N, C-alpha and C positions, 0 to 999 in steps of 0.2 A: 261436352267432346262430342262429335257428329257422330250420328251414330249409325251411318253408311254404312260404315263395316259388320258392325252387330246387327243389320237387318239383312244384310248380303248374304250374312253366315246362316241366318236362323231361314231366309228364301231357300236358299243351297240345300239346306238340312229340310226343309218341307218337302221341297221339289225330290228330292231324292226318297224322301216315304212316300211322296206319291207315284215315283218311277218305282218305287220297287214294288208295291200293291200294283201297281199296272202290270208289270212283268210276271208277277205271280201268277194273275189272274188271267192273262193271255199266254204267256208263252209255257208257265208252270202246268196251265189245264193243258195244254196241247201235249207236254211231254210225260204227263201223267197218264192222259189219255192212253197215247202212244204205247207207253211201256204194259200199262194193264191189258190192251187189246194184242199187244204182241204174248203176251202171258197165258191169256185165253186162249189165241188160236194155236200156241205149242201145243195146250192140253188136249184143244180138240185135235187137232193133227195127230198127235199121237195115240190117242183115242180109236181115229177112223183107221190110222194107219194097221195098227193093231188089229180092229175087226176085219179088216181087208184081207191080213194074212192070213186069219184063221176060217173064213167063210167066202175067199175068193173063187172056190168051184163051186159053189152051192150058187152065188152070185154071176157068176160068169157062163151057169148053163140052163138057157131058157125052158128048158124039158123039165128042172127040176122042182118041187113045190118051194115057196119061200115064204111059207106063212110062219115057218120057224123062226125064220131072220127076220121077218119083220117085228116077230114080237120079243126077238132079241132088241132088236133097233126100237123099239118102242121103251123097252126098259132103260135103256140107254138113255135116248132121249128127255124121258121120262124125269131122270138124275141131273143131268146135265141143262134141266130147262131148254131145248134146244129142238130145233125141227131137224131130220136126218132123211134122206132122200137117196135112191140109189136111180142112177140114170144112165142110159143106155148112151152107145156113142153118137147116136143123132138126135139124142136132145129127151128123148122120149122117158118120160117119168115113170120107172119101173114100181118102185116102193116110193111111200111117203109116211112118215109117222103122223103126221100132223090128218091123214087121213085113214078112213079105214081100208081094212085089208082088200085089195082084189085080184083074181089070177090074171086078169088083164092091165096091160099099161094104163097106167092113172090119167095123165095128160102127156102133152108135148110142150116140152119149154122153148117158146119161140125166141129164135137167133141163139139158140145154146152154142157156145164155141170155146173149149177149152184153151184154145190159143187167146181169147178176147179176154180170159180171167186172169193172165198175165203170168209171168214167171212166179211170182209168189204163192205161197201155198194158203195163203189167205189174202181176205179182201172184205173191206167194210162199204157194203153197197147194198142195194134192191135187189140183189142175184137175177139180172134180168128180167126186170119187174115183176117179181115172185113178191115184193113187198111192198107195203106203203111206206115204209121208214128205213133208214140203212141198218143193215143187219150185219153182223158177223160170221163171215162164211169160208169154211175152210173143204177144200175140194183136191181130194185121194183118188188120182185112179183106178180103177180094177184090173190087173195082168194077170190074165191066167194062158201059161203056155203059149212065151212068146208073145201075146196079143193083148192089146186094150181092148176088154168086154166092156167098158163102163165105166162109171165115175161114182166115187160116195161123197155126196156133199152133206156138210152139218153145220146149219146155220143157227144161231144165237144171237137173239135181239140184243140190242147196245145200251136199252134201258138198265139193266144190271150193270152194265159196265161204268154208264153214267152215275149212276147213284155211288158205285163204289169210286169214281173219281172224286167226285162232290167230298165224300168221306174224308178220303186223305186230303183234300185243297182244303177242306174245314180244319185239318189239324195244322196244314201249313201257316193259312191263314192266322190263328192264334199262335202258331210258334212266330210268325213276322209281326205280330201286334205286341206281343212278350218283348220282342227284341226291338220293339221303334219306341217301346216305352222305356227300356233300360238304355236305349243308347240316348233318352233324354239325361241321362247322366254327362253324357259328354255337354250338350249344351250348359247342363248347371255347372259343369267344373270349367268350360269356356267362360261362363259370366263372371264367377269369383277368382278364376286362377289367373283369368287375361284380361277381362273386359274391364271389368272394377281396376283393379290395378292399373291397366293401361289409360282408364280415366283419371285417377289420381297423380301418374305422371305425367297426362297432359295438362291436368291443372296446374302442375306444380311448373310446368316451362313457360304457362302463359304468366303466373307470378314471377319467375325469374325474368321475363323480357319486360314484365312490367315496373323493374326493378327491385321489387321485394324478395331479395336475397336472403332475406330472415326466415323467408318460408321453408317448410320440411316438408318432403315425399315420406309419409310414414307408409310402409309396405315392410310388414316382418316376415319376411320370406328369405329362404336362401337360393332361389331358381334363378332364372335369368330377370325375372320383373325386380327380386329385390336387388339382383346385383345393379340394373340400370336405374332404380332408385336411388340407391347409395351413390351411382356414378353422380348422376343428377344435383346431387345434393353437395356430395365432394366440390361438384364444377361450380356450386353458387357460392360455397365458402371460396374458391379460389377469386372467384369473380369480385365477391366482397372484398376479399383484401385486397386482391388489385385495386378496386375502386377507391379502397380505403388509404392504400398506398399514393395512388396518382393525386387525393384530396391533399394528403401529407406532403407528397412531394412539390406541389403547387404553392402550398404554404410555406414552405421551407424555403423553394425560389424564392419567391415574392420576398420573404424576410431577408435574405441573404443579398438580394439584390436591391431591397429598400435602404438597408443600413448604409451601403457605401454610396449610393446615389445620392441619400439626403446628406452624406455629410459634403460629398463634392458640391451640391447644389449649395447647399447653406456655405462652406466657405469662398465657394467662388463667388456669391450674391454681395458678401460681407467684405472679400476684397474690394468689389466694384463700387458698392455703394460706400466705402472708406469707414466702414465699422473697424475693419482691421487694419492699422497702418502700416503704409508700404513697406515700411522697416522689415516688420513680422511676414510679408508676404511670401520671402523663401520659405518659412519653416512649413508654413499651411500649404504650399506646393508641394513639399514633401510627402504632407500628409493624403495629399487629393492626390500626387503622383502613386503612393502605395495603395489607397482605395481604388484606384483603376486597375492597381496588378491585382487589387484580389478579385476584380471584377473580372478579370482575363482568367486568371486561375479556376474562378468559376465556371465560367463558360465552358473553357477547356475539360475542366472535368465533366463536365455533363454532354458534352458531345461525345466525349473516349468512352462514358460508361455507356451512352446509348448504341456505340457501334459495336459495343463488347453483347450488350441485350440481343441483338441482332447478329450473333454467332459469326461478326465480321471481325474475330480477332486473329491475325493473321502473324503468325508466330515466325520469326529469323532463327531456327536453331543451330548453333555453332556450339563445339568446346570452348571454354575459356577458363581463366584461373578464377575463383570467387574470392581466395585471399586477395588479390590483387585489385578486385573490385570495392571489397572493403576499405580496404587504405585509401584507394582514391577517394570513397566518400568520405571517411574523416577527415581527409584532408578537406573537404569541401568544408565540413561544416566548423573549421578549425577557428573561423572568426566568429561565429554564434558561440561556440564553447567560450573563447576566451572573454566574450562580454560576460557573459553569465557564471563567468568561474566554474565553468565544468570540464572532467578531463574526461577522455573515452580509452578505453582500456581494449586492445585487441590480444582475443586470444586464439590464436590461427593452430591447424591441425596440418605441420608440417609448412617446409616454404612455398610449395606450388599445392592446389587441390583444385581440379580437372573438373570441372561439372559440364553437363549438356542440356543448354535452356536457352532463350530468348536475351542477350547481356544485357540491351538496351530496357526491356521490361523489370528483368531482377534490378538493374540499377536505379527504376522507378518506386519498385516495392522498398529497397532498401532505404531510398531518399524518403519516402512517407514514413517509415518507420522509425527513423533517425529524427526528423524534425520533430514527430510526436514527443520521442523520447528528450528530447532536448526541449521544447515547450512545456513540458510536465516535469520535470526534473528540479528540483530545491539548489540552491545556489552552494558552491563548493561539493557536489555530489560526483557524482562517475556514473559513466555509461558502457557498458559491457558487451565488443560485439563479438561474437565467441563462432568458430565453425567445427564442427564432429562429423565424425564417420559411424552410422548405424545402420544394420540388418542393410545393406549395399546403398545406401542413401547417405548424400551431405544434409546435415543439418545445421541453418543458420539461424543464429538466437541475437536478438535486438533487446537489452536488460538494463531499465532505471530505477535509481532509487527515487521516483518521485511521489507523487501523491496518491496513487495508486488509481485502480479502477473502481465502485460498488458492485459487490456481487450482484444485486437482482439487473445492474448495468451491463454486466457482461455479455449476455445472450444477444443485447442489441448492437454492439460496438460495429459491426458488419454492415449496419443498415444504413444507407444513404441517407446524409446531411446530419446523420444521427450525432450529437455532442454530449458526453455525459456530463460536462462539467459546465453547460450552457448556463446554470442556474445561477454558477459562481460568476459567468462573464470572464472567464479566462481565456478562452480561445478566439479570442474578437478577428484574428486574421483568418481563421480556418474556415474550410469550407465542407467540413465533413463529409467527405469525398475520398480522402485520402485511403481511408480502411477498405471502402467497398471496391475500389479501384485494386488494390491488392489484393484482396478475396480471387477477384477476376480475374487476373493475370495468372495465379496462383492455380487457379479452378482450369483456365486451358491448358497450361503446362499438365495437369493431371496430378498436381502435388499438394499439398496441405497445408496450411497456413492457420495455428493458434497461438491463445494468450492464455499466460497465466497472470493474475494481479491479486493484491493485499492492499489494502488502503493504509494509507502513510508507510507502506515498506516497500513499494515499486512494481513494477508491470513487466515481464518478459515476452514477447512474440518470439515466435519459433517458428521458419516454414523449412520445407523439405525440397531438396532439389536430383534432378536424376545425374549419377557420375558420371563419366567421361569414359566410353569405353576404350 
């Protein structure tokens, strides 16, 4: 089996893994960093806000000493590993915990503008050029008596945040890797539950296509693959049976056509070359005519069964008296019965028994059954035709006192060209299609036909019909 599908699955799996790692490394890293920045900024902002609230009078009054405030800010800065500045409204740096205390302004921050800082209470930047690397800074205005007296800025290096982000990412990478390894089980299950069984099914289909209908697909599971394998094996069995049937069909047709054709050809040539004297021509012409009739019946039977096989059985359903049909059929075979010294006994339910069926085809079924009964009945015996009513249906039976059918042959009597007596050579005029045609006709009616037979006792065929409403 070509491995294109399998390789596509592996490629998609590997691609998904690479994309997962890439997304984790890029988008995941950024999301974690943003979240950590927000957490740290919230913490710094809360501390700055609390400090401003408690020290606003001192921070806003330039005439009061701020050394104590500077020491307080240095303590906070040391604990948070941050730089804290007190900035005037004009950008003058009044206090800076990173530098020694001075009563005079430390420096002026160039370009300082609170509005440029943005509406957010924090920002990752160099804080107006005060740092060489990105720094997290929160800026809180110092308001006193309805006026902004300055700003408190807390800046923390991003190095610690980056380290924390990397630690979280390491855990995430480990989880992703473990998930990837565990997800290999999916590939393993796909290989053993889908790919390999599919390969065996494909190999089996190749064997079936090459004509090896004896091949078997071995998949012992109860899932869809097992069901598909069983279906393929069943299909192979049916194809094998169909092939065997076709071979048997051709063999039987060839045999049944060859016998009468050989007789016709042999007798014709014998009459032509004088082997058969002229006074005997009439007798052998009658034999030739009989063989021709046999060929005609055989051809007609094959064509009729072929039309039934193609679901082209068209029924002309009407209501008619089945008792009357049985009487007329018995009259047709009166001559054959007289020659063989047979009697036909009619056991009919009532004077009239209406059924709903195709009269012409039911007559054909009765004709085939009566013809077989007469053919295989012993001299001076009786054939019984009977109608009964059970379970809302009419049942018609044809019973003889003939040689019977061996038990191991009963399951094959409905097969085409099958002749249970072929080894004894009794049915030389038969085609072996009568019972097959009868079976197809009854199936088309949605009814049943069955046979009960005992050797040296007799045979009884029974079929059902729908009663007329």
